[in-house]
C-alpha positions in Angstrom: 18.0 -5.5 -17.3 19.8 -2.2 -17.6 19.1 0.8 -15.5 17.5 2.5 -18.5 15.2 -0.4 -19.1 14.3 -0.6 -15.5 13.3 3.1 -15.4 11.0 2.6 -18.4 9.5 -0.7 -17.4 5.9 0.0 -16.2 6.1 -3.0 -13.8 9.1 -1.5 -11.9 8.2 0.9 -9.1 10.2 4.1 -9.7 10.2 4.9 -6.0 11.9 1.6 -5.4 14.6 2.5 -7.9 15.0 5.9 -6.2 15.3 4.2 -2.8 17.9 1.8 -4.1 19.8 4.7 -5.6 19.9 6.6 -2.3 20.9 3.5 -0.4 23.8 3.0 -2.7 24.9 6.6 -2.6 24.9 6.7 1.3 26.3 3.2 1.9 29.8 4.4 2.7 29.2 7.6 4.6 25.7 7.9 5.8 22.4 6.1 5.5 19.0 5.9 3.8 16.2 4.8 6.1 12.4 4.5 5.7 10.7 6.0 8.7 7.3 4.5 9.2 5.0 4.3 6.2 5.3 7.8 4.8 8.7 9.2 5.5 12.4 8.7 4.6 15.6 9.9 6.2 18.8 10.5 4.1 22.1 11.3 5.8 25.4 12.1 4.3 28.3 12.4 6.7 30.7 14.9 5.1 31.9 17.3 7.8 31.3 19.1 11.1 28.7 21.5 9.7 25.2 20.0 9.4 22.3 21.1 7.2 18.9 19.6 8.1 16.2 19.9 5.5 12.6 18.8 5.1 10.8 18.3 1.8 8.3 16.3 -0.1 9.0 13.1 -2.1 7.1 14.6 -5.1 9.6 17.5 -5.2 12.6 15.2 -4.9 11.4 12.8 -7.7 10.6 15.8 -10.0 14.3 16.8 -10.1 16.4 15.4 -12.9 18.8 13.7 -10.4 16.1 12.9 -7.9 18.3 14.2 -5.0 17.5 16.4 -2.0 17.3 20.1 -2.8 20.5 21.0 -1.0 22.5 17.9 -2.0 24.9 19.7 -4.4 25.3 22.7 -2.1 26.1 20.5 0.9 28.7 18.6 -1.1 30.3 21.8 -2.5 30.7 23.2 1.0 31.8 20.0 2.7 28.7 20.0 4.9 26.9 16.9 6.3 23.3 16.7 5.1 20.3 15.2 6.9 17.1 15.3 4.8 13.6 14.2 6.0 11.3 13.4 3.1 7.5 13.1 3.3 5.5 11.0 1.0 2.3 13.1 0.8 0.9 16.0 2.8 1.9 14.5 6.1 3.3 17.8 7.6 5.8 15.4 9.2 3.3 14.6 12.0 4.1 11.0 12.5 5.3 9.1 15.6 8.0 7.6 13.4 9.5 11.1 13.0 9.1 11.8 16.7 11.0 8.6 17.5 13.7 9.4 14.9 14.5 12.8 16.5 14.3 11.2 20.0 17.0 8.8 18.9 19.2 11.6 17.7 18.8 13.4 21.0 19.6 10.2 23.0 22.6 9.5 20.8 23.8 13.2 21.1 23.9 13.2 17.3 23.7 16.9 16.9 26.5 17.5 19.4 29.0 16.1 16.9 28.6 19.2 14.7 30.0 22.7 15.2 27.1 24.3 13.3 23.6 23.1 12.5 20.9 24.8 10.3 17.4 23.5 10.0 15.8 24.6 6.7 12.4 24.1 5.1 9.6 25.7 3.1 5.9 25.5 3.5 5.2 22.1 5.1 9.0 21.7 5.5 9.2 25.2 7.0 6.8 24.1 9.7 8.9 21.0 10.3 12.2 22.8 10.4 10.9 25.0 13.2 9.2 22.2 15.1 12.1 19.7 15.1 14.8 22.3 15.7 14.2 21.8 19.4 16.2 18.5 19.1 19.3 20.6 18.4 19.7 23.4 20.9 21.7 26.3 19.6 20.9 25.6 15.9 20.0 28.2 13.3 16.7 28.0 11.6 15.6 29.3 8.2 11.9 28.8 7.3 10.1 30.0 4.1 6.3 30.4 4.4 6.1 28.3 7.6 2.9 27.6 9.5 3.0 27.8 13.3 0.3 25.1 13.5 -2.7 23.8 11.6 -4.6 23.1 14.8 -8.2 24.4 14.0 -8.6 25.6 17.6 -5.8 28.1 17.1 -5.9 28.9 13.4 -9.5 28.5 12.3 -8.9 31.4 9.9 -6.4 29.4 7.9 -8.4 27.0 5.7 -5.7 26.4 3.1 -5.0 22.8 4.2 -8.2 21.4 5.5 -7.3 17.8 5.3 -4.0 18.4 7.1 -5.8 20.3 9.9 -7.2 16.9 11.0 -3.6 15.8 11.9 -2.4 16.0 15.5 -0.6 19.3 16.0 -1.1 19.4 19.8 1.2 16.5 20.9 5.0 16.3 20.7 6.9 18.6 18.5 3.6 20.3 17.8 3.4 24.1 18.1 6.3 25.3 16.0 7.0 28.7 17.6 7.4 27.1 21.0 9.8 24.6 19.6 12.2 27.4 18.6 12.9 28.4 22.2 16.2 26.6 22.2 17.5 27.8 18.8 20.3 30.4 18.4 18.2 32.3 15.9 15.3 31.7 13.5 14.5 33.6 10.3 11.0 33.4 8.9 10.4 34.7 5.4 6.8 35.1 4.1 4.6 37.2 1.8 2.7 39.7 4.0 0.2 40.3 1.2 -1.1 36.7 1.6 -3.3 37.3 4.7 -3.2 33.7 6.2 0.6 33.6 5.5 1.1 36.9 7.4 -1.1 35.8 10.3 0.8 32.5 10.6 4.1 34.4 10.5 2.9 36.8 13.2 2.7 33.8 15.6 6.5 33.5 15.4 7.3 36.3 17.8 10.3 36.2 20.1 13.6 38.1 20.4 15.4 35.2 18.7 13.1 35.3 15.6 13.5 37.6 12.6 10.5 37.9 10.2 11.4 39.0 6.7 9.0 40.0 3.9 9.0 38.9 0.3 6.0 40.9 -0.8 4.0 39.9 -3.8 5.8 36.6 -4.3 3.0 34.3 -3.0 2.9 31.4 -0.5 5.5 29.2 -2.3 8.7 31.2 -2.0 11.2 28.4 -2.5 10.9 27.9 -6.3 11.2 31.6 -6.8 14.3 31.8 -4.5 15.7 28.8 -6.4 15.0 30.3 -9.8 16.7 33.6 -8.9 19.6 31.7 -7.4 19.4 33.4 -4.0 18.4 30.3 -2.1 22.0 28.9 -1.8 23.4 32.2 -0.4 20.4 32.5 1.9 21.2 29.1 3.3 24.9 29.9 3.6 24.2 33.2 5.4 21.8 31.5 7.8 24.3 28.7 8.5 27.0 31.3 9.3 24.5 33.3 11.5 24.9 36.2 9.1 21.4 36.4 7.6 20.0 39.8 8.5 17.3 42.2 7.2 20.0 44.1 5.3 21.7 41.0 3.8 18.3 39.6 2.7 17.3 43.0 1.2 20.5 43.0 -0.9 19.9 39.5 -2.2 16.2 40.1 -2.9 17.0 43.1 -5.1 17.2 40.5 -7.9 13.4 40.6 -8.1 13.8 43.9 -10.0 14.8 41.8 -13.0 12.7 38.7 -12.2 9.9 38.5 -14.7 7.4 36.4 -12.6 7.6 39.0 -9.9 7.3 41.9 -12.3 4.3 40.2 -14.1 2.6 39.7 -10.7 3.1 43.4 -9.9 1.7 44.4 -13.2 -1.3 42.1 -12.8 -2.0 43.5 -9.3 -1.9 47.1 -10.6 -4.2 46.2 -13.5 -6.7 44.5 -11.2 -6.7 47.6 -9.0 -7.3 49.9 -12.0 -4.1 51.8 -11.3 -3.1 52.7 -14.9 -0.6 55.3 -13.8 1.2 52.7 -11.6 1.1 50.2 -14.5 2.7 52.7 -16.8 5.4 53.4 -14.2 6.1 49.6 -13.8 6.3 49.1 -17.6 8.7 52.0 -18.1 10.9 50.8 -15.2 11.0 47.2 -16.4 11.7 48.1 -20.0 14.8 50.1 -18.9 16.4 46.9 -17.6 15.0 43.8 -19.3 13.4 42.7 -22.6 9.8 42.0 -21.8 7.3 41.8 -24.8 4.3 41.7 -22.4 5.3 45.0 -20.9 5.9 46.6 -24.3 2.4 45.5 -25.3 0.8 46.7 -22.1 2.5 50.1 -22.2 1.4 50.6 -25.9 -2.2 49.7 -24.8 -2.0 52.1 -21.9 -0.7 54.9 -24.1 -3.4 54.2 -26.7 -6.1 54.4 -24.0 -4.6 57.6 -22.6 -4.6 59.1 -26.1 -8.2 58.1 -26.7 -9.3 59.6 -23.4 -7.5 62.8 -24.2 -9.2 62.9 -27.6 -12.6 62.3 -26.1 -12.0 65.1 -23.5 -10.9 67.4 -26.3 -14.0 66.6 -28.4 -16.2 67.2 -25.3 -14.7 70.6 -24.7 -15.2 71.7 -28.3 -18.8 70.5 -28.2 -19.4 72.5 -25.0 -17.9 75.6 -26.6 
């Protein structure tokens, strides 16, 4: 049976094919391990700089090459890559993951690298912060992270009710505390999302920088990937050069990013701020082709002309 036939055979488990592919790719310089029932570890040994990432299996399998998000970036930069992959909404709360990082500490694994960056988004952002304690002196970059889902501390955050039943009080539990040994951590969130802002507020220490990506939602990673600022963000964080100013320069790309601009327009429309809508439309149309904004501006102008006509008619009637 060819690889193509295997991929289309309904009796073949696609996850098994994926696992076999990763095992083959890492056979010479690294490893692919299953960690317990719901997690996998992928390691590529390429250099003395290490990128540690956390992501979901569904995200990995959805990519054309079915590789970790930072695989190409790590290869291009000559970095080693360690990716922990969760099959489901596990939040990486699993004794098998605790034991994995315990082994790395016992084996002084992280001491073999000159630079280490822990990166993740959402569930992976929580894990990047929580497990960075295993590598003192590491840099951390977390997008939309949660500090914890322990209901006794974050009862106001009901976005992940099933996950809140997991144990966030034992080892590697409360993410902000686990950052105490890092060199620096950067947390990026959308302050407009109230639970996201409240979670981010729990990350407070001199070695933590909180950055805002306003009006971009609680899933920043796909937007940062689509605008191509995720690789430079990771590279700046790895080099300990990610600052408020450098992020601001990168995030200027949103001025030409239609999903962001459409969100701004929708928020202004919902708030009934027609003047602000018109300003947004005029600004956008000076830079990009956007039929939706052309139509909305025409409608706003028509409504304004109608209102002016109505006002004029009312004045004549009163006279």
